[in-house]
C-alpha positions in Angstrom: 25.8 22.3 -15.5 25.9 18.7 -14.1 24.0 15.6 -15.1 23.4 12.0 -13.9 26.4 11.4 -16.0 28.9 13.4 -14.0 27.5 14.0 -10.9 28.7 12.0 -8.2 27.1 12.9 -5.0 23.9 10.8 -4.5 20.8 12.5 -4.8 18.7 12.9 -1.8 15.1 11.9 -1.8 12.6 12.1 1.2 9.7 10.3 1.7 7.0 11.4 3.7 4.5 9.5 5.6 4.2 10.0 9.3 2.6 6.9 10.7 4.9 4.7 8.4 6.9 4.6 11.9 6.1 1.5 13.5 7.2 -0.5 10.3 10.6 0.7 10.8 10.4 0.4 14.5 8.0 -2.7 15.4 8.1 -1.9 18.7 6.2 1.2 18.6 2.7 0.7 19.0 0.3 2.3 15.9 -1.4 1.8 13.2 -0.3 1.7 9.4 -1.6 1.0 6.0 -1.2 0.2 2.8 0.2 3.5 1.8 2.8 3.2 4.7 3.9 0.0 3.3 4.0 1.1 0.0 6.5 4.1 0.5 8.4 1.7 3.5 9.2 -0.7 0.9 10.4 2.0 -1.6 12.6 3.6 0.8 14.2 0.2 2.2 14.8 -0.7 -1.6 15.9 2.9 -3.0 18.6 2.8 0.1 20.4 -0.3 -1.2 21.6 2.1 -4.1 24.8 4.4 -3.1 23.9 6.6 -5.2 20.7 7.9 -3.7 20.5 9.2 0.0 16.8 8.3 1.5 15.3 10.3 4.4 11.6 9.7 5.6 9.1 12.1 7.6 8.1 10.0 10.4 6.0 10.9 13.2 6.9 11.5 16.8 6.6 7.9 18.7 8.8 8.8 21.4 12.1 7.9 19.7 15.1 10.4 18.8 14.5 13.1 16.4 16.9 11.5 13.9 17.4 8.0 13.4 19.1 5.8 11.3 17.2 2.5 10.4 17.6 -0.1 7.6 19.8 2.5 5.7 17.2 5.3 5.9 17.5 8.5 7.7 14.1 8.9 9.8 13.4 12.2 11.1 10.5 13.2 13.6 7.8 15.3 12.9 4.0 15.4 14.3 3.0 14.2 17.7 -0.3 11.8 17.2 -3.4 14.1 17.9 -1.4 17.6 18.1 -3.1 20.5 16.5 -3.3 21.6 13.0 -1.2 24.6 13.3 1.6 22.9 15.8 1.5 19.6 13.5 2.3 21.8 10.5 5.1 23.8 12.1 6.3 20.3 13.3 6.5 18.8 9.6 7.8 21.7 8.3 11.2 21.7 10.6 11.5 17.6 10.1 10.9 19.1 6.1 13.9 21.4 6.3 16.1 19.1 8.4 15.8 16.2 5.4 16.9 19.1 3.6 16.6 16.5 0.1 15.9 17.5 -3.7 13.5 15.2 -4.2 9.9 15.1 -1.7 7.4 12.6 -2.2 4.3 11.9 -0.2 1.1 9.9 -0.4 -2.8 10.1 0.0 -5.2 12.4 -0.3 -4.8 15.3 3.3 -3.9 18.7 3.7 -0.5 17.6 4.5 -0.4 17.1 0.3 -0.8 20.8 -0.1 1.8 21.8 2.8 4.6 19.6 1.3 4.0 21.1 -2.1 4.1 24.5 -0.4 7.6 23.8 1.1 9.0 22.5 -2.2 7.8 25.6 -3.7 9.5 28.0 -1.3 12.3 25.8 -0.4 12.9 25.3 -4.5 13.0 21.7 -4.4 11.3 19.0 -6.5 7.4 17.9 -5.0 5.8 14.2 -6.3 2.9 12.6 -5.5 1.9 8.8 -5.5 -1.7 7.9 -5.7 -3.6 5.5 -3.0 -7.2 5.1 -3.8 -9.2 5.2 -7.0 -11.3 7.7 -5.6 -8.6 10.5 -5.5 -8.1 9.5 -9.4 -11.8 9.5 -10.4 -12.7 12.6 -8.8 -15.1 11.0 -6.2 -13.0 12.5 -3.1 -12.2 16.1 -4.8 -16.2 16.7 -5.5 -16.9 15.3 -1.8 -14.2 18.0 -0.2 -14.4 21.0 -3.0 -12.0 23.3 -0.6 -9.4 20.8 -0.2 -10.2 18.7 -3.5 -9.6 22.6 -4.7 -6.1 22.5 -2.9 -5.1 19.1 -3.3 -5.5 19.5 -7.7 -3.7 22.3 -7.5 -0.7 21.3 -5.7 -0.8 18.0 -7.9 -0.5 20.5 -10.8 3.2 21.7 -9.6 4.1 18.2 -9.1 7.4 17.5 -10.9 6.0 13.8 -11.2 2.6 11.8 -9.9 2.5 8.2 -9.6 -0.5 6.3 -9.5 -0.4 2.4 -8.9 -2.7 0.8 -11.9 -3.2 2.0 -15.1 -7.1 2.6 -14.8 -5.8 5.5 -11.8 -3.5 6.7 -14.7 -6.2 7.2 -17.1 -8.5 8.2 -14.4 -6.5 11.3 -13.1 -5.9 12.6 -16.8 -9.9 11.8 -18.1 -11.3 13.7 -14.7 -8.7 15.8 -13.3 -6.7 16.5 -16.7 -3.7 15.5 -14.4 -0.5 13.6 -16.3 0.8 10.7 -14.4 3.2 7.6 -14.7 2.0 4.2 -13.9 4.0 2.2 -11.5 3.5 -0.7 -9.7 3.6 -1.7 -5.8 6.7 -3.3 -5.4 7.5 -5.5 -2.8 10.6 -8.1 -2.0 10.3 -11.4 -3.1 9.7 -14.7 -0.4 10.5 -18.0 -1.0 8.1 -20.0 -3.5 5.8 -22.6 -1.7 6.3 -26.0 -2.3 3.3 -26.3 -4.0 4.2 -23.1 -6.4 6.6 -24.6 -8.5 4.5 -25.7 -11.0 3.3 -29.0 -10.1 0.1 -30.8 -10.5 -1.1 -33.6 -9.0 -0.4 -34.7 -5.8 1.1 -31.6 -4.7 -2.7 -30.4 -4.5 -2.8 -32.4 -1.1 0.3 -30.9 0.2 -1.1 -27.5 -0.9 -4.3 -28.3 1.1 -2.6 -29.4 4.4 -0.8 -25.9 4.6 -3.6 -24.0 4.2 -5.9 -23.3 7.4 -8.3 -20.5 6.5 -9.4 -17.7 4.8 -7.9 -14.2 5.4 -9.1 -11.0 5.8 -6.6 -8.4 6.7 -7.0 -4.1 6.6 -7.7 -1.5 8.8 -11.4 -1.2 10.5 -11.8 1.7 8.2 -15.2 1.7 6.7 -14.5 1.8 3.4 -12.7 -1.9 3.7 -15.9 -3.4 5.2 -15.2 -5.3 7.4 -18.7 -6.4 8.3 -19.2 -8.3 5.2 -16.4 -10.6 6.4 -18.8 -11.5 9.0 -21.7 -11.8 6.9 -19.8 -13.7 4.6 -18.7 -16.3 7.8 -22.1 -16.2 8.9 -23.2 -17.6 5.5 -20.2 -20.1 5.6 -20.4 -21.6 8.8 -18.0 -24.5 7.9 -15.3 -22.9 6.3 -12.1 -21.2 8.9 -11.7 -17.3 8.8 -8.9 -15.5 10.0 -9.4 -11.8 10.4 -6.6 -9.0 11.2 -7.9 -6.0 11.8 -6.3 -3.1 14.0 -8.3 0.0 14.8 -8.4 2.7 12.3 -7.9 6.3 13.0 -11.1 7.7 14.5 -13.1 4.7 14.7 -15.5 5.0 17.2 -17.1 1.7 16.1 -14.3 -0.5 16.6 -15.3 -2.0 20.3 -18.8 -3.1 19.0 -17.3 -4.5 15.2 -14.9 -6.5 18.1 -17.4 -7.8 20.0 -19.3 -8.7 16.9 -16.1 -10.5 15.7 -15.6 -12.3 18.6 -19.3 -13.7 18.8 -18.7 -15.2 15.2 -17.8 -18.8 16.0 -15.7 -19.6 12.6 -13.4 -16.6 13.2 -10.2 -15.8 14.6 -9.9 -12.4 15.3 -6.1 -10.9 15.7 -6.1 -7.2 16.5 -2.9 -6.6 15.1 0.4 -7.9 13.6 4.1 -6.9 12.9 4.5 -6.3 9.1 7.6 -8.9 9.3 5.3 -11.3 10.9 2.3 -10.8 7.8 3.9 -13.4 5.7 3.2 -16.5 7.8 -0.6 -15.4 7.4 -0.6 -15.4 4.0 1.3 -18.6 3.7 -1.4 -20.4 5.6 -4.3 -19.0 4.1 -6.1 -20.8 1.8 -7.2 -17.6 -0.1 -7.3 -13.3 0.7 -10.6 -12.1 0.9 -11.2 -8.6 -0.1 -14.3 -6.6 0.5 -13.5 -3.1 0.6 -15.9 -0.8 -1.6 -12.6 1.2 -3.3 -8.7 0.1 -3.2 -5.6 1.9 -5.3 -3.8 -1.5 -5.3 -4.0 -3.7 -2.1 -0.7 -4.3 -1.1 -2.5 -7.6 0.9 -3.2 -8.7 -2.9 1.0 -9.0 -3.5 1.7 -10.3 -0.4 -1.2 -12.9 -1.2 0.4 -13.5 -4.7 4.2 -14.2 -3.4 2.7 -17.0 -1.3 0.8 -18.3 -3.9 -2.6 -17.7 -2.2 -5.5 -16.8 -4.4 -7.7 -13.6 -4.3 -11.1 -13.4 -3.6 -12.6 -10.0 -4.3 -16.0 -8.8 -3.9 -15.3 -5.5 -5.7 -11.6 -4.3 -6.4 -9.6 -5.5 -9.3 -7.3 -3.1 -10.5 -7.0 -3.3 -14.4 -8.8 -6.3 -14.0 -5.9 -8.3 -13.6 -7.4 -10.9 -11.4 -9.2 -11.7 -14.7 -6.3 -11.0 -16.6 -3.8 -13.0 -15.1 -6.3 -15.7 -13.7 -4.8 -15.4 -9.9 -8.1 -14.7 -8.4 -11.5 -13.9 -8.6 -13.8 -10.8 -8.6 -17.8 -10.8 -8.2 -17.9 -7.1 -9.3 -20.1 -6.6 -6.4 -22.5 -9.4 -6.7 -23.0 -10.8 -3.4 -24.3 -14.0 -4.3 -21.4 -14.5 -7.1 -18.9 -13.7 -4.6 -19.9 -16.1 -2.0 -20.3 -18.7 -4.8 -17.0 -18.0 -6.2 -15.4 -19.0 -2.8 -17.0 -22.1 -2.9 -15.1 -22.7 -6.1 -11.6 -21.1 -4.6 -12.5 -23.6 -1.4 -11.3 -26.3 -3.5 -7.7 -27.2 -3.2 -7.2 -28.7 -6.9 -8.4 -25.3 -8.1 -7.3 -22.9 -5.8 -3.7 -24.5 -5.9 -3.5 -23.4 -9.4 -4.8 -20.3 -8.9 -2.3 -19.5 -6.6 0.1 -20.8 -8.9 -0.6 -18.1 -11.4 -0.5 -15.8 -8.7 2.9 -16.4 -7.6 4.0 -16.3 -11.3 2.0 -12.8 -11.7 3.7 -11.4 -8.2 7.1 -12.4 -10.2 6.8 -10.5 -13.0 5.0 -7.6 -12.0 5.5 -6.4 -8.2 9.6 -7.6 -7.8 10.7 -4.6 -5.6 13.9 -5.1 -7.4 12.4 -4.1 -10.3 10.1 -1.6 -9.3 12.6 0.7 -7.6 14.5 0.7 -11.1 11.6 2.4 -12.3 11.6 5.3 -9.5 15.2 5.7 -10.2 15.1 6.7 -13.9 12.2 9.0 -13.4 14.1 10.8 -10.3 17.6 10.5 -12.2 15.2 12.7 -15.3 13.6 15.3 -12.5 16.9 16.3 -11.3 18.2 16.9 -14.5 15.6 19.2 -15.7 15.0 20.9 -12.8 19.0 21.6 -12.9 18.7 23.1 -16.6 15.8 24.9 -15.3 18.1 26.2 -12.8 
């Protein structure tokens, strides 16, 4: 019976996230979110290891059925707007083409149960990664009883569940009686800004000269509360803001939101930025502003941290890391506190210190080169367990 020590052929892993294709091919038009970014970065880094073959089921954007990009084999599946039955068939065919041993997907949707059912029928290993705190604390399950029960049943059959933070891991066990493994989001390192090298004093002026605006970045999903950024900008008319806000799937009020943004004089609106160009915005931001009601662990927090940009959050603070590592401020949902914290981070000397600590935090906890090794260990263990069971 083969083990990881004697096995010579690569472990075949397939990630399933149809909206991730524009991350691989920026010329493709389409909206993606943090879940897509998370699995895209994992796929590309995992593919660097010759002991793994990585496949990725993506949507139909008019590309060939199979492509190789960044070392990852992309397999085309459903078309945007395709009806449920046809979409399920497209996904099923793509999963078969992938011919992987391990399938990993993410986000609360009917697709989770489809991928789990495929794995069960085909004798493959199903894995899931959480995307939002409300998946873990039972709120989404209680709001969607039928889909929620199917979702939980699928997760009970998973070879592994990966949680983005310790609080989500604990909530999965407490509320849904599901065991999971905490693995943080990983991002590739970027060069440290000049003022993030640990120096103090005169370099604060250099830090200030490179920072142009307060940055808000996210889809127009109601959960992310883009309306609150506009309220914030109106209350602080002397502060400058940049708002990157592509339209979320199914958002029928987007045009009205855009009109309101464009009517706010101290907000620069950018509808869409290629993922590869986002780093420039984080490097030029004096702070990252997050107004979301809930998240898992925002990728924007990590992107900001790599660029020594402090984080200002209204509510979201996974595992209390903003307080623990002093790389930003969280108002715990209190609006007046939030606005006051913005004034605090608007002071360059204080902001640069928070930024330096944010950079140190990213280096210690979110380096994709370290994160991917945790996945590899789990994948190898799953393969060994599966082989012993057979």
